[in-house]
C-alpha positions in Angstrom: 0.0 0.0 0.0 1.3 3.4 -0.9 0.7 6.1 1.7 2.3 9.5 1.2 2.1 12.3 3.7 3.2 15.9 3.3 3.7 17.4 6.7 2.3 20.8 5.5 -0.8 19.1 4.1 -3.7 17.7 6.0 -4.6 15.0 3.5 -2.7 11.8 2.7 -2.7 9.6 -0.3 -4.3 6.3 0.5 -4.6 3.3 -1.8 -6.4 -0.1 -1.6 -4.7 -2.5 0.7 -4.7 -5.2 -2.0 -5.2 -5.6 -5.7 -8.1 -8.1 -5.8 -11.4 -7.0 -7.1 -12.9 -7.4 -3.6 -10.2 -5.1 -2.1 -10.8 -2.5 -4.8 -14.6 -2.7 -4.5 -14.4 -2.3 -0.7 -12.0 0.6 -1.0 -14.2 2.4 -3.5 -17.3 2.0 -1.3 -15.3 3.4 1.7 -14.3 6.4 -0.5 -18.0 7.1 -1.4 -18.9 7.0 2.3 -15.9 9.1 3.3 -17.0 11.7 0.7 -20.5 11.6 2.1 -22.0 10.5 -1.3 -21.8 14.1 -2.4 -20.7 15.3 -5.9 -17.4 17.1 -5.7 -18.5 19.5 -8.4 -22.2 20.5 -7.8 -22.6 19.1 -4.2 -25.6 17.0 -5.4 -26.0 13.3 -4.6 -22.8 11.5 -5.9 -22.5 7.9 -6.6 -20.0 7.6 -9.4 -16.2 7.5 -8.7 -14.3 8.9 -11.6 -10.5 8.3 -12.2 -9.5 11.8 -13.0 -5.7 11.5 -13.8 -4.8 7.9 -14.6 -7.6 5.9 -16.1 -8.2 2.1 -16.4 -7.3 2.4 -20.1 -4.0 4.1 -19.2 -3.1 1.3 -16.8 -3.9 -1.6 -19.3 -0.9 -3.9 -19.6 0.5 -3.1 -16.1 0.6 -5.8 -13.5 -2.6 -6.0 -11.4 -0.8 -4.8 -8.2 0.3 -1.6 -10.1 -3.1 -1.1 -11.7 -4.7 -0.9 -8.2 -2.9 2.5 -7.9 -5.5 4.1 -10.1 -8.0 3.6 -7.3 -6.0 5.7 -4.8 -8.0 8.6 -3.3 -5.8 11.2 -5.1 -7.0 9.9 -8.5 -10.7 9.7 -7.8 -13.5 12.2 -7.6 -17.0 11.4 -6.6 -19.6 12.8 -9.1 -23.3 12.7 -9.9 -24.2 11.2 -13.2 -24.5 14.6 -14.9 -21.2 15.9 -13.8 -19.5 12.6 -14.6 -20.7 12.7 -18.2 -19.4 16.3 -18.5 -16.0 15.3 -17.2 -15.5 12.8 -20.1 -15.9 15.7 -22.6 -13.4 18.1 -21.1 -10.2 18.7 -23.1 -7.9 19.6 -20.2 -9.5 17.6 -17.4 -6.3 15.8 -16.5 -4.3 19.0 -16.1 -7.1 20.6 -14.1 -7.4 17.6 -11.7 -3.6 17.2 -11.5 -3.4 20.8 -10.2 -6.2 20.3 -7.8 -4.8 17.1 -6.4 -1.3 18.6 -6.0 -2.9 21.4 -4.0 -4.7 18.9 -1.8 -2.0 16.2 -1.4 1.3 18.0 -2.3 3.2 18.1 -5.6 6.0 15.7 -4.5 3.5 13.2 -3.1 1.6 13.3 -6.4 4.8 12.7 -8.4 5.7 9.8 -6.1 2.2 8.3 -6.6 2.4 8.7 -10.4 5.9 7.2 -10.5 4.7 4.2 -8.5 3.1 2.9 -11.8 6.6 2.4 -13.2 5.6 3.5 -16.7 7.6 2.5 -19.6 6.9 5.8 -21.2 5.1 8.1 -18.8 2.8 10.8 -20.1 3.6 14.0 -18.3 2.1 16.5 -20.7 -0.6 17.4 -18.2 1.8 18.1 -15.3 2.9 21.5 -14.5 6.0 22.1 -12.3 5.1 22.4 -8.6 
């Protein structure tokens, strides 16, 4: 499990304790509860967790234990159906959420989380220097 903590930040990056489907399902449900089932954009009822920086498609081909990293709290936002649909159409959504998550968790912690995937060719176009 990857856990990063920036002493100047109050939030820490938390990932599922295992890579099985059951571990991930349980972690995702805990995230919904922790976020009080509230959409992080409009504050309406939220039930859909969206991978905002690294998607399942991005992680295809990585070992299962590495793919589990996409479900870390720093890569997920809880949305209502309407806001979730809008997120998929945004051109610079990754860059926007990268910046927001760096503010919340810390730039160095986010870089460590992203590096934990051990990409063969990492895509860093959406990252801005911290």
